[in-house]
DOGUDO-849715 format. One record per atom (N, C-alpha, C, CB): z, x, y; residue number from 1; residue in one letter. Coordinates in steps of 0.1 Angstrom, whole numbers. Glycine has a CB too. Layout:
BEGIN
Z:X:Y:NUM:A
...
***
This chain:
BEGIN
121:556:-239:1:M
129:567:-234:1:M
133:564:-219:1:M
121:580:-234:1:M
145:566:-216:2:A
150:564:-202:2:A
144:574:-193:2:A
165:563:-202:2:A
141:570:-181:3:V
136:579:-171:3:V
148:584:-163:3:V
126:572:-161:3:V
151:597:-164:4:T
162:602:-157:4:T
160:608:-143:4:T
169:613:-166:4:T
147:613:-141:5:S
144:618:-128:5:S
129:617:-126:5:S
149:633:-127:5:S
125:615:-114:6:M
111:615:-110:6:M
109:621:-97:6:M
105:600:-110:6:M
97:627:-95:7:S
94:633:-81:7:S
91:621:-72:7:S
83:643:-82:7:S
91:624:-59:8:R
88:614:-49:8:R
74:608:-51:8:R
89:619:-35:8:R
65:618:-54:9:S
51:613:-56:9:S
50:605:-69:9:S
41:625:-57:9:S
57:608:-79:10:S
57:600:-91:10:S
62:587:-89:10:S
64:607:-103:10:S
74:586:-82:11:I
79:573:-79:11:I
70:564:-71:11:I
92:575:-71:11:I
63:571:-61:12:R
53:563:-53:12:R
42:558:-61:12:R
48:572:-41:12:R
37:567:-70:13:D
26:563:-79:13:D
30:552:-89:13:D
20:575:-86:13:D
42:553:-94:14:F
47:543:-103:14:F
49:530:-96:14:F
61:548:-109:14:F
54:530:-84:15:A
56:517:-77:15:A
42:511:-73:15:A
64:519:-64:15:A
33:520:-69:16:R
20:514:-66:16:R
13:508:-78:16:R
11:525:-60:16:R
14:515:-89:17:G
8:510:-101:17:G
14:496:-106:17:G
10:519:-113:17:G
27:495:-105:18:N
33:482:-108:18:N
30:471:-98:18:N
48:484:-109:18:N
29:475:-85:19:L
26:465:-75:19:L
12:460:-78:19:L
27:471:-61:19:L
2:469:-81:20:M
-12:464:-83:20:M
-14:456:-95:20:M
-21:477:-83:20:M
-5:459:-106:21:S
-7:452:-118:21:S
2:440:-121:21:S
-7:462:-130:21:S
13:440:-113:22:G
23:430:-115:22:G
18:416:-111:22:G
35:433:-107:22:G
25:406:-116:23:P
21:392:-114:23:P
23:387:-99:23:P
29:382:-123:23:P
32:394:-92:24:G
34:390:-78:24:G
22:392:-69:24:G
46:398:-72:24:G
12:400:-73:25:L
1:402:-64:25:L
-11:392:-67:25:L
-4:416:-66:25:L
-10:385:-78:26:K
-20:375:-81:26:K
-21:365:-70:26:K
-18:368:-95:26:K
-33:362:-65:27:T
-34:352:-54:27:T
-43:340:-58:27:T
-41:359:-42:27:T
-41:329:-51:28:F
-47:317:-54:28:F
-53:311:-41:28:F
-38:306:-60:28:F
-66:307:-41:29:P
-72:301:-29:29:P
-66:287:-27:29:P
-88:300:-30:29:P
-62:284:-15:30:V
-56:272:-12:30:V
-62:265:0:30:V
-41:274:-9:30:V
-65:252:-1:31:E
-69:244:10:31:E
-57:235:14:31:E
-82:235:6:31:E
-56:232:26:32:Y
-44:224:31:32:Y
-48:214:42:32:Y
-33:233:35:32:Y
-39:204:42:33:L
-39:195:54:33:L
-24:193:56:33:L
-46:181:51:33:L
-19:197:68:34:V
-5:195:72:34:V
-4:188:85:34:V
2:210:73:34:V
3:176:84:35:I
5:168:96:35:I
20:166:98:35:I
-2:154:94:35:I
24:168:111:36:A
38:165:114:36:A
41:150:117:36:A
42:173:127:36:A
53:147:118:37:G
57:133:121:37:G
53:129:135:37:G
72:131:119:37:G
48:117:136:38:G
45:111:150:38:G
57:107:157:38:G
35:100:148:38:G
56:106:170:39:A
66:102:179:39:A
67:87:181:39:A
65:109:193:39:A
78:82:185:40:S
79:68:189:40:S
75:66:203:40:S
94:63:187:40:S
71:54:206:41:G
67:50:219:41:G
79:48:228:41:G
58:37:219:41:G
77:48:241:42:G
87:45:251:42:G
90:30:252:42:G
84:51:265:42:G
102:27:257:43:R
106:13:259:43:R
108:10:274:43:R
119:10:251:43:R
102:0:279:44:Q
102:-4:293:44:Q
90:2:299:44:Q
115:0:300:44:Q
79:-6:299:45:I
66:-1:304:45:I
63:12:297:45:I
65:1:319:45:I
65:12:284:46:G
65:24:276:46:G
51:30:272:46:G
72:22:263:46:G
50:43:274:47:G
38:49:269:47:G
38:50:254:47:G
36:63:275:47:G
26:52:248:48:G
25:53:234:48:G
30:67:229:48:G
10:51:230:48:G
35:67:217:49:G
39:80:211:49:G
28:88:207:49:G
48:77:199:49:G
30:101:209:50:G
19:111:205:50:G
19:113:190:50:G
21:124:212:50:G
8:116:184:51:A
6:118:170:51:A
12:132:167:51:A
-9:118:166:51:A
16:134:154:52:G
20:147:149:52:G
9:157:149:52:G
26:145:135:52:G
13:169:151:53:G
3:180:150:53:G
-4:180:137:53:G
10:193:152:53:G
-17:184:138:54:Y
-26:183:126:54:Y
-33:196:124:54:Y
-37:171:129:54:Y
-31:202:112:55:R
-38:214:109:55:R
-45:213:95:55:R
-28:226:109:55:R
-57:218:94:56:C
-65:217:82:56:C
-75:229:81:56:C
-73:203:83:56:C
-76:233:69:57:N
-86:245:67:57:N
-97:241:57:57:N
-78:257:62:57:N
-99:228:54:58:V
-110:224:46:58:V
-123:227:52:58:V
-108:209:42:58:V
-132:234:46:59:S
-145:238:52:59:S
-153:225:56:59:S
-153:246:42:59:S
-158:226:68:60:G
-166:215:73:60:G
-158:204:80:60:G
-174:209:62:60:G
-145:204:79:61:E
-136:194:86:61:E
-131:200:99:61:E
-125:189:77:61:E
-122:193:105:62:N
-116:198:118:62:N
-101:198:117:62:N
-121:189:129:62:N
-95:206:126:63:S
-81:206:129:63:S
-79:197:141:63:S
-75:220:131:63:S
-67:195:146:64:G
-64:187:157:64:G
-68:194:170:64:G
-50:183:157:64:G
-68:186:181:65:G
-71:192:194:65:G
-85:197:196:65:G
-61:203:197:65:G
-94:192:188:66:G
-108:197:189:66:G
-111:210:182:66:G
-111:198:204:66:G
-102:215:175:67:A
-104:228:168:67:A
-112:226:155:67:A
-91:235:165:67:A
-119:236:151:68:S
-126:236:138:68:S
-116:239:127:68:S
-137:247:138:68:S
-120:238:115:69:A
-112:241:103:69:A
-106:255:105:69:A
-119:239:90:69:A
-94:257:101:70:E
-88:270:101:70:E
-93:279:90:70:E
-72:268:100:70:E
-89:291:91:71:A
-94:301:82:71:A
-90:299:67:71:A
-90:315:86:71:A
-98:304:58:72:A
-95:303:44:72:A
-81:309:41:72:A
-106:310:35:72:A
-74:304:32:73:L
-60:309:29:73:L
-59:312:14:73:L
-50:299:33:73:L
-54:324:11:74:S
-50:327:-3:74:S
-35:330:-3:74:S
-58:339:-8:74:S
-28:325:-12:75:L
-13:327:-14:75:L
-10:335:-26:75:L
-6:314:-13:75:L
-2:344:-25:76:R
3:351:-37:76:R
12:342:-46:76:R
11:364:-33:76:R
12:345:-59:77:A
21:338:-67:77:A
35:339:-61:77:A
21:343:-82:77:A
42:328:-60:78:G
56:329:-54:78:G
61:315:-50:78:G
56:338:-42:78:G
72:315:-43:79:T
78:302:-39:79:T
77:301:-24:79:T
93:302:-43:79:T
73:289:-19:80:Y
71:286:-5:80:Y
78:274:0:80:Y
56:285:-3:80:Y
81:273:12:81:L
87:262:18:81:L
77:250:20:81:L
93:265:32:81:L
82:238:17:82:V
73:226:19:82:V
82:215:25:82:V
67:221:6:82:V
78:210:37:83:T
86:200:44:83:T
77:190:50:83:T
94:207:56:83:T
81:177:48:84:V
73:166:54:84:V
82:161:65:84:V
70:155:43:84:V
77:162:77:85:G
85:157:89:85:G
86:142:91:85:G
79:163:102:85:G
98:138:94:86:A
100:123:97:86:A
94:120:111:86:A
115:120:96:86:A
90:107:112:87:G
86:102:125:87:G
98:100:134:87:G
78:89:123:87:G
95:100:147:88:G
106:97:157:88:G
110:82:156:88:G
101:99:171:88:G
124:80:156:89:P
129:66:155:89:P
125:57:166:89:P
144:66:153:89:P
124:44:164:90:A
121:34:174:90:A
132:35:185:90:A
120:20:168:90:A
128:32:197:91:V
138:32:208:91:V
142:18:211:91:V
131:39:221:91:V
155:15:212:92:T
160:2:214:92:T
166:-1:228:92:T
171:-1:204:92:T
166:9:237:93:A
171:8:250:93:A
161:15:259:93:A
185:14:252:93:A
162:13:273:94:T
152:18:282:94:T
153:33:282:94:T
154:13:296:94:T
143:39:275:95:N
143:54:273:95:N
129:58:269:95:N
153:59:263:95:N
126:71:271:96:P
113:76:265:96:P
114:76:250:96:P
110:90:270:96:P
102:77:243:97:G
102:78:229:97:G
108:91:224:97:G
88:76:224:97:G
111:91:211:98:L
117:103:205:98:L
106:111:197:98:L
128:99:195:98:L
107:124:198:99:A
97:133:191:99:A
98:132:176:99:A
100:147:196:99:A
86:134:170:100:G
85:135:156:100:G
90:149:151:100:G
71:133:151:100:G
90:151:138:101:N
96:163:133:101:N
85:172:126:101:N
107:160:122:101:N
87:185:125:102:A
77:194:120:102:A
74:192:105:102:A
81:208:123:102:A
62:194:101:103:S
59:196:87:103:S
55:210:85:103:S
47:186:83:103:S
58:215:73:104:I
56:229:70:104:I
50:231:55:104:I
69:238:71:104:I
41:239:54:105:F
36:244:40:105:F
34:259:41:105:F
23:236:36:105:F
42:267:34:106:A
41:281:34:106:A
42:286:49:106:A
28:286:28:106:A
32:293:54:107:Q
32:298:68:107:Q
26:288:78:107:Q
26:311:69:107:Q
21:276:73:108:I
14:267:81:108:I
25:256:86:108:I
3:260:73:108:I
27:257:99:109:A
37:247:105:109:A
30:239:116:109:A
49:255:112:109:A
34:226:116:110:T
29:217:127:110:T
40:212:135:110:T
21:206:120:110:T
37:208:147:111:I
47:203:157:111:I
47:188:158:111:I
44:209:171:111:I
59:183:158:112:G
61:168:159:112:G
55:163:172:112:G
75:164:158:112:G
50:150:171:113:G
44:144:183:113:G
54:142:194:113:G
38:130:179:113:G
49:141:206:114:G
57:139:218:114:G
60:124:221:114:G
51:146:230:114:G
72:121:225:115:G
76:107:227:115:G
69:101:240:115:G
90:106:229:115:G
66:88:239:116:G
60:81:251:116:G
70:80:262:116:G
55:68:247:116:G
64:80:275:117:G
73:78:286:117:G
78:64:288:117:G
65:83:299:117:G
87:62:298:118:A
93:49:301:118:A
96:48:315:118:A
105:46:292:118:A
98:36:320:119:F
102:34:334:119:F
116:27:335:119:F
91:26:341:119:F
125:33:343:120:G
138:27:345:120:G
142:29:359:120:G
148:34:336:120:G
154:33:362:121:A
159:35:375:121:A
151:46:381:121:A
174:38:376:121:A
147:56:373:122:T
137:66:377:122:T
127:67:366:122:T
145:80:379:122:T
116:75:369:123:N
106:76:359:123:N
110:85:348:123:N
93:82:365:123:N
109:81:335:124:Y
112:89:324:124:Y
99:95:319:124:Y
119:81:313:124:Y
98:108:319:125:L
85:115:316:125:L
83:115:301:125:L
85:129:322:125:L
70:115:297:126:P
67:116:283:126:P
69:130:279:126:P
52:112:281:126:P
69:132:266:127:L
72:145:260:127:L
59:152:255:127:L
82:144:249:127:L
59:165:256:128:T
49:173:250:128:T
51:174:235:128:T
48:187:256:128:T
41:177:227:129:G
43:178:213:129:G
30:182:206:129:G
48:165:207:129:G
29:179:193:130:G
17:182:185:130:G
6:175:193:130:G
18:177:171:130:G
7:162:196:131:S
0:155:206:131:S
10:149:216:131:S
-9:143:199:131:S
6:148:228:132:G
15:144:239:132:G
17:129:240:132:G
10:149:252:132:G
29:125:244:133:G
31:110:246:133:G
24:105:259:133:G
46:108:248:133:G
22:92:259:134:G
16:85:270:134:G
25:84:282:134:G
10:72:266:134:G
20:85:294:135:G
28:83:306:135:G
31:69:310:135:G
22:90:318:135:G
42:67:318:136:S
46:54:323:136:S
41:53:337:136:S
61:51:321:136:S
49:46:345:137:L
45:43:359:137:L
41:56:367:137:L
56:36:366:137:L
28:58:369:138:G
23:69:377:138:G
26:83:372:138:G
29:68:390:138:G
30:85:359:139:T
33:98:354:139:T
22:103:345:139:T
47:98:347:139:T
19:116:345:140:P
9:121:335:140:P
13:120:321:140:P
4:135:339:140:P
4:121:312:141:G
7:122:298:141:G
13:135:294:141:G
-5:118:289:141:G
20:136:283:142:G
25:149:278:142:G
14:157:272:142:G
36:146:268:142:G
16:170:272:143:V
6:179:267:143:V
6:181:252:143:V
7:193:274:143:V
-6:182:246:144:G
-6:185:232:144:G
-7:200:229:144:G
-19:178:226:144:G
-4:203:216:145:A
-4:217:212:145:A
-18:222:209:145:A
6:219:200:145:A
-21:234:213:146:T
-34:240:210:146:T
-37:240:195:146:T
-35:254:216:146:T
-49:235:191:147:G
-53:235:178:147:G
-45:225:169:147:G
-50:248:172:147:G
-38:215:175:148:Q
-31:205:168:148:Q
-32:191:173:148:Q
-16:209:167:148:Q
-34:189:186:149:G
-36:176:191:149:G
-39:176:206:149:G
-23:168:189:149:G
-41:164:211:150:F
-45:162:225:150:F
-33:156:233:150:F
-57:153:226:150:F
-36:156:246:151:A
-26:151:256:151:A
-26:135:255:151:A
-29:156:270:151:A
-14:130:260:152:G
-14:115:262:152:G
-20:111:275:152:G
1:111:262:152:G
-23:98:276:153:G
-29:93:288:153:G
-19:91:299:153:G
-37:80:285:153:G
-23:91:312:154:A
-14:89:323:154:A
-11:74:325:154:A
-21:95:336:154:A
1:71:329:155:G
4:58:333:155:G
-1:55:347:155:G
20:56:332:155:G
-4:42:349:156:N
-10:38:362:156:N
1:31:371:156:N
-22:29:361:156:N
1:34:384:157:A
11:29:393:157:A
7:16:400:157:A
16:39:403:157:A
-4:10:395:158:S
-9:-2:401:158:S
1:-14:398:158:S
-23:-6:396:158:S
-1:-25:404:159:S
8:-36:403:159:S
10:-42:389:159:S
4:-48:412:159:S
1:-39:380:160:T
3:-43:366:160:T
9:-33:357:160:T
-11:-48:360:160:T
11:-21:362:161:Y
18:-10:355:161:Y
13:-7:341:161:Y
32:-13:355:161:Y
1:-6:338:162:P
-3:-2:325:162:P
1:12:321:162:P
-18:-4:323:162:P
7:14:309:163:A
11:27:305:163:A
0:34:297:163:A
24:26:297:163:A
1:47:296:164:G
-9:55:289:164:G
-7:55:274:164:G
-9:69:294:164:G
-18:56:267:165:G
-18:57:253:165:G
-14:71:249:165:G
-32:54:247:165:G
-7:72:237:166:G
-3:85:232:166:G
-15:93:227:166:G
6:83:220:166:G
-14:106:229:167:G
-25:115:224:167:G
-26:115:209:167:G
-23:129:229:167:G
-39:116:204:168:G
-41:117:190:168:G
-46:131:186:168:G
-52:106:186:168:G
-47:133:173:169:A
-52:146:169:169:A
-67:148:173:169:A
-50:148:154:169:A
-74:136:174:170:G
-88:137:177:170:G
-93:135:191:170:G
-95:127:168:170:G
-84:129:199:171:S
-88:126:213:171:S
-76:124:222:171:S
-98:115:214:171:S
-78:125:235:172:V
-68:122:245:172:V
-65:107:245:172:V
-73:127:259:172:V
-52:104:247:173:G
-48:90:249:173:G
-54:84:262:173:G
-33:89:250:173:G
-57:71:261:174:Q
-64:65:273:174:Q
-55:64:285:174:Q
-69:51:269:174:Q
-60:67:296:175:S
-54:65:309:175:S
-59:52:315:175:S
-56:77:319:175:S
-52:41:315:176:P
-58:29:320:176:P
-61:29:335:176:P
-48:17:318:176:P
-72:24:340:177:P
-75:24:354:177:P
-66:15:362:177:P
-90:20:356:177:P
-67:17:375:178:S
-59:8:384:178:S
-63:-6:382:178:S
-61:13:399:178:S
-53:-15:380:179:G
-56:-29:378:179:G
-61:-31:364:179:G
-66:-34:388:179:G
-59:-22:355:180:G
-64:-23:341:180:G
-59:-35:335:180:G
-61:-11:333:180:G
-68:-41:326:181:S
-64:-54:319:181:S
-54:-51:308:181:S
-76:-61:315:181:S
-52:-39:304:182:S
-43:-37:292:182:S
-38:-23:294:182:S
-51:-38:279:182:S
-27:-20:286:183:G
-22:-6:285:183:G
-32:3:278:183:G
-9:-6:277:183:G
-30:15:279:184:G
-40:25:273:184:G
-40:25:258:184:G
-37:39:279:184:G
-51:27:252:185:D
-53:28:238:185:D
-48:42:234:185:D
-67:26:233:185:D
-43:43:222:186:G
-39:56:217:186:G
-51:64:213:186:G
-30:55:204:186:G
-50:78:214:187:G
-61:86:211:187:G
-64:85:196:187:G
-58:101:215:187:G
-77:88:193:188:S
-81:88:179:188:S
-75:99:170:188:S
-96:88:178:188:S
-75:97:157:189:G
-71:108:148:189:G
-82:116:143:189:G
-63:102:137:189:G
-80:123:132:190:V
-91:131:126:190:V
-92:127:111:190:V
-87:147:127:190:V
-104:127:106:191:S
-106:123:92:191:S
-107:135:83:191:S
-119:114:91:191:S
-102:133:71:192:S
-103:144:61:192:S
-105:137:47:192:S
-90:152:60:192:S
-113:144:39:193:S
-116:140:25:193:S
-109:148:15:193:S
-131:140:23:193:S
-98:155:19:194:I
-91:164:9:194:I
-86:157:-3:194:I
-80:171:16:194:I
-83:144:-1:195:T
-78:136:-12:195:T
-88:128:-20:195:T
-67:126:-7:195:T
-101:131:-17:196:G
-112:125:-24:196:G
-120:115:-16:196:G
-107:119:-36:196:G
-115:109:-7:197:S
-122:100:2:197:S
-118:102:16:197:S
-120:85:-2:197:S
-126:99:26:198:S
-124:101:40:198:S
-113:92:45:198:S
-136:100:48:198:S
-102:98:51:199:V
-91:90:57:199:V
-88:95:71:199:V
-79:90:48:199:V
-88:86:81:200:G
-84:90:94:200:G
-69:90:96:200:G
-91:81:104:200:G
-63:100:101:201:R
-49:101:103:201:R
-45:107:117:201:R
-43:110:92:201:R
-33:106:121:202:A
-27:112:133:202:A
-34:106:146:202:A
-30:127:133:202:A
-35:93:146:203:G
-38:86:158:203:G
-26:84:167:203:G
-45:72:155:203:G
-28:83:181:204:G
-18:81:190:204:G
-14:66:191:204:G
-21:86:203:204:G
-2:63:196:205:G
2:49:198:205:G
-3:43:211:205:G
17:49:198:205:G
-4:30:211:206:G
-9:23:223:206:G
2:21:234:206:G
-14:9:219:206:G
-2:21:246:207:G
7:20:257:207:G
10:5:260:207:G
2:27:269:207:G
22:2:266:208:A
26:-11:270:208:A
21:-14:284:208:A
41:-13:269:208:A
25:-26:289:209:K
21:-30:302:209:K
32:-40:307:209:K
7:-37:302:209:K
33:-41:320:210:Q
44:-50:325:210:Q
42:-65:320:210:Q
44:-50:340:210:Q
30:-69:320:211:S
27:-82:314:211:S
13:-82:309:211:S
30:-94:325:211:S
9:-91:301:212:G
-5:-92:296:212:G
-6:-85:283:212:G
-14:-85:306:212:G
-16:-76:282:213:T
-21:-70:269:213:T
-17:-56:268:213:T
-36:-72:267:213:T
-12:-51:257:214:A
-9:-37:255:214:A
-20:-30:248:214:A
4:-36:246:214:A
-20:-17:248:215:G
-30:-9:242:215:G
-30:-9:227:215:G
-29:5:247:215:G
-42:-7:221:216:G
-44:-7:207:216:G
-43:8:202:216:G
-57:-13:203:216:G
-45:9:189:217:A
-44:22:182:217:A
-53:22:169:217:A
-30:26:179:217:A
-56:34:165:218:T
-64:35:152:218:T
-58:47:145:218:T
-79:37:155:218:T
-63:49:133:219:D
-60:61:124:219:D
-45:64:123:219:D
-66:73:131:219:D
-38:53:120:220:G
-24:54:117:220:G
-15:52:129:220:G
-21:67:111:220:G
-20:52:141:221:G
-12:49:153:221:G
-8:35:154:221:G
-19:53:166:221:G
3:32:161:222:G
8:18:162:222:G
4:12:176:222:G
23:18:161:222:G
1:-1:176:223:A
-3:-7:189:223:A
9:-9:197:223:A
-10:-21:186:223:A
7:-9:210:224:G
18:-13:220:224:G
21:-28:220:224:G
14:-8:234:224:G
31:-32:227:225:A
35:-46:227:225:A
41:-50:240:225:A
44:-49:215:225:A
40:-63:244:226:V
46:-68:256:226:V
55:-80:251:226:V
36:-73:267:226:V
68:-79:252:227:G
77:-90:248:227:G
81:-91:234:227:G
70:-103:252:227:G
74:-83:225:228:T
78:-82:211:228:T
79:-67:207:228:T
67:-90:203:228:T
84:-65:195:229:T
85:-51:190:229:T
71:-45:188:229:T
93:-51:177:229:T
70:-33:193:230:A
57:-26:191:230:A
55:-22:177:230:A
56:-14:201:230:A
43:-19:173:231:T
39:-15:160:231:T
43:0:157:231:T
24:-18:157:231:T
48:2:146:232:S
51:16:142:232:S
39:24:137:232:S
63:17:132:232:S
39:37:138:233:G
29:45:132:233:G
29:44:117:233:G
30:60:136:233:G
18:45:110:234:T
17:43:96:234:T
24:55:89:234:T
3:41:91:234:T
31:52:78:235:V
38:62:70:235:V
28:72:65:235:V
46:56:59:235:V
31:85:65:236:N
23:96:60:236:N
10:98:66:236:N
21:93:45:236:N
9:93:79:237:T
-3:97:87:237:T
0:105:99:237:T
-10:84:91:237:T
13:106:103:238:G
17:112:115:238:G
13:104:128:238:G
11:126:116:238:G
10:91:126:239:G
6:83:138:239:G
17:81:147:239:G
1:70:133:239:G
14:80:160:240:G
24:77:171:240:G
27:62:171:240:G
19:81:184:240:G
40:59:174:241:G
44:45:176:241:G
40:39:189:241:G
59:44:174:241:G
38:26:190:242:G
34:19:202:242:G
45:18:212:242:G
29:5:199:242:G
42:19:225:243:G
51:17:236:243:G
54:2:237:243:G
46:23:249:243:G
65:-2:244:244:S
69:-16:245:244:S
73:-19:259:244:S
79:-19:235:244:S
73:-32:261:245:Q
78:-38:274:245:Q
87:-50:269:245:Q
67:-43:283:245:Q
101:-49:272:246:G
110:-60:269:246:G
114:-61:255:246:G
103:-72:273:246:G
111:-51:246:247:A
115:-52:232:247:A
115:-37:227:247:A
106:-61:224:247:A
118:-36:215:248:N
119:-22:209:248:N
105:-16:208:248:N
126:-23:195:248:N
105:-3:209:249:S
92:4:207:249:S
89:6:192:249:S
92:18:214:249:S
77:11:189:250:G
74:14:175:250:G
78:28:171:250:G
59:12:173:250:G
83:30:159:251:A
86:43:154:251:A
74:51:151:251:A
95:42:141:251:A
75:64:151:252:G
64:73:147:252:G
63:73:132:252:G
67:87:152:252:G
51:75:127:253:G
48:76:112:253:G
52:89:107:253:G
34:73:109:253:G
57:90:95:254:S
61:103:89:254:S
48:111:87:254:S
68:101:76:254:S
50:124:85:255:G
39:133:83:255:G
34:134:68:255:G
43:147:88:255:G
27:145:65:256:L
21:146:52:256:L
17:161:50:256:L
8:137:51:256:L
19:165:37:257:V
14:178:33:257:V
5:176:21:257:V
26:188:30:257:V
-7:181:22:258:V
-17:180:10:258:V
-22:194:8:258:V
-29:170:13:258:V
-22:199:-4:259:F
-29:212:-7:259:F
-36:212:-20:259:F
-18:223:-7:259:F
-46:220:-22:260:T
-53:222:-34:260:T
-53:236:-39:260:T
-68:217:-32:260:T
-53:237:-52:261:V
-54:250:-59:261:V
-64:249:-70:261:V
-40:255:-64:261:V
-70:260:-76:262:P
-79:259:-87:262:P
-72:251:-99:262:P
-83:273:-91:262:P
-80:244:-106:263:T
-75:236:-117:263:T
-68:245:-127:263:T
-86:228:-124:263:T
-56:240:-131:264:G
-48:248:-141:264:G
-38:257:-135:264:G
-57:255:-150:264:G
-38:259:-122:265:T
-28:268:-116:265:T
-14:262:-118:265:T
-31:270:-100:265:T
-5:270:-123:266:P
9:265:-125:266:P
15:261:-111:266:P
18:275:-132:266:P
21:249:-110:267:I
27:245:-98:267:I
40:238:-102:267:I
18:235:-90:267:I
51:241:-95:268:S
64:234:-97:268:S
71:232:-84:268:S
73:241:-107:268:S
78:221:-83:269:F
85:217:-70:269:F
100:217:-72:269:F
80:204:-65:269:F
108:220:-62:270:S
122:219:-63:270:S
126:204:-62:270:S
129:226:-51:270:S
138:201:-66:271:A
143:187:-65:271:A
142:183:-50:271:A
158:186:-70:271:A
140:170:-49:272:G
139:164:-35:272:G
125:163:-29:272:G
147:173:-26:272:G
115:167:-37:273:V
101:166:-33:273:V
95:154:-40:273:V
93:179:-36:273:V
89:145:-32:274:T
81:134:-37:274:T
66:137:-36:274:T
85:120:-29:274:T
59:137:-47:275:Q
45:141:-47:275:Q
37:134:-58:275:Q
44:156:-48:275:Q
24:134:-56:276:T
15:129:-66:276:T
4:140:-67:276:T
9:115:-63:276:T
-3:140:-79:277:N
-13:150:-80:277:N
-25:144:-88:277:N
-8:162:-87:277:N
-36:150:-86:278:S
-49:146:-93:278:S
-58:158:-93:278:S
-55:133:-87:278:S
-69:157:-101:279:T
-79:167:-102:279:T
-92:162:-96:279:T
-81:172:-116:279:T
-97:168:-86:280:I
-109:164:-79:280:I
-119:176:-78:280:I
-106:158:-65:280:I
-131:175:-83:281:S
-141:185:-82:281:S
-136:199:-85:281:S
-146:185:-67:281:S
-129:201:-96:282:G
-124:214:-100:282:G
-112:219:-93:282:G
-135:223:-99:282:G
-105:211:-85:283:K
-93:215:-78:283:K
-82:205:-82:283:K
-96:216:-63:283:K
-70:211:-83:284:D
-58:202:-84:284:D
-53:199:-70:284:D
-47:209:-93:284:D
-52:187:-67:285:V
-48:182:-54:285:V
-34:177:-54:285:V
-58:171:-48:285:V
-25:182:-46:286:Y
-11:178:-46:286:Y
-9:171:-32:286:Y
-1:190:-48:286:Y
-3:159:-32:287:V
-1:151:-20:287:V
15:149:-19:287:V
-8:137:-21:287:V
21:156:-10:288:V
35:156:-8:288:V
38:146:3:288:V
41:170:-5:288:V
45:135:-1:289:T
47:124:9:289:T
62:124:14:289:T
44:111:2:289:T
71:131:8:290:A
84:131:14:290:A
92:143:8:290:A
92:118:10:290:A
101:149:16:291:T
111:159:12:291:T
125:154:17:291:T
107:173:17:291:T
135:156:9:292:S
148:151:12:292:S
155:159:23:292:S
156:149:0:292:S
152:171:24:293:T
158:180:34:293:T
147:189:40:293:T
170:189:28:293:T
151:199:47:294:T
141:209:52:294:T
141:222:44:294:T
144:212:67:294:T
146:221:32:295:S
147:234:24:295:S
140:232:10:295:S
161:238:22:295:S
132:222:8:296:E
125:221:-5:296:E
114:231:-6:296:E
119:206:-6:296:E
110:234:-18:297:T
100:245:-20:297:T
90:241:-31:297:T
107:258:-25:297:T
79:248:-31:298:V
69:247:-41:298:V
67:261:-47:298:V
55:240:-36:298:V
66:263:-60:299:T
63:275:-66:299:T
49:275:-71:299:T
73:279:-77:299:T
41:285:-68:300:I
27:286:-72:300:I
25:298:-81:300:I
18:287:-59:300:I
19:296:-93:301:G
17:307:-102:301:G
29:309:-112:301:G
14:319:-95:301:G
***
């Protein structure tokens, strides 16, 4: 029978009843690890690139910038944005590094890493970001985002001009001392076992030096270089690229989105999403390694 008229209270009660019983209100507990793209290092006494912002809510693990795991998350059945941020491109002329790009999963967004500083006719300052870029000649490192990453190390103005390491999700980039024997090491990343084994990601890039030895890097960050092309951040870690002296800098590593849902939860992705999945300890784990644009989606439930 068609409904031809209803009182306001009946309409309200009908809507409330459908909302409470309808499929749109079903929720699913979700764990996530979301890492933005890392930045490239600077070129010409270049500071290391900062790592991409790092956010994680897996119990017992950490987010970036010294933060604990974020709060538990439940998502209603529905369609959500998923984006894997690209790393900042390598720098081929005397300039600071280029910032990484944001990664997004539902309402969880991370900030791309900040580019490493460089020295030219004037000082080129490093960039802020998820983690900050390392400084060049006498400049401080860029600032990291709260709960996502640490600052880059400062560049030293001594005669050997060692540049600072890029900030990592797990620690500040190294500020080399006056007369330091090498450029600053990139800050460490953070480890997560969301994919089944512990993996360190989002390390900062190493800083360059006028001559001698450049800074190193860990957890997906790229080492700096003197006279040769610096090492790029590792793909899908959000690692910062190395700074360079006399050659191209290292590119930032692309980001990553990982999430888990209870086993058997219906999941589908829009075209343009590259992902793999597995079942670990009663959870379906989805690892999204690339998206072709910034408008791809995942549907849950």
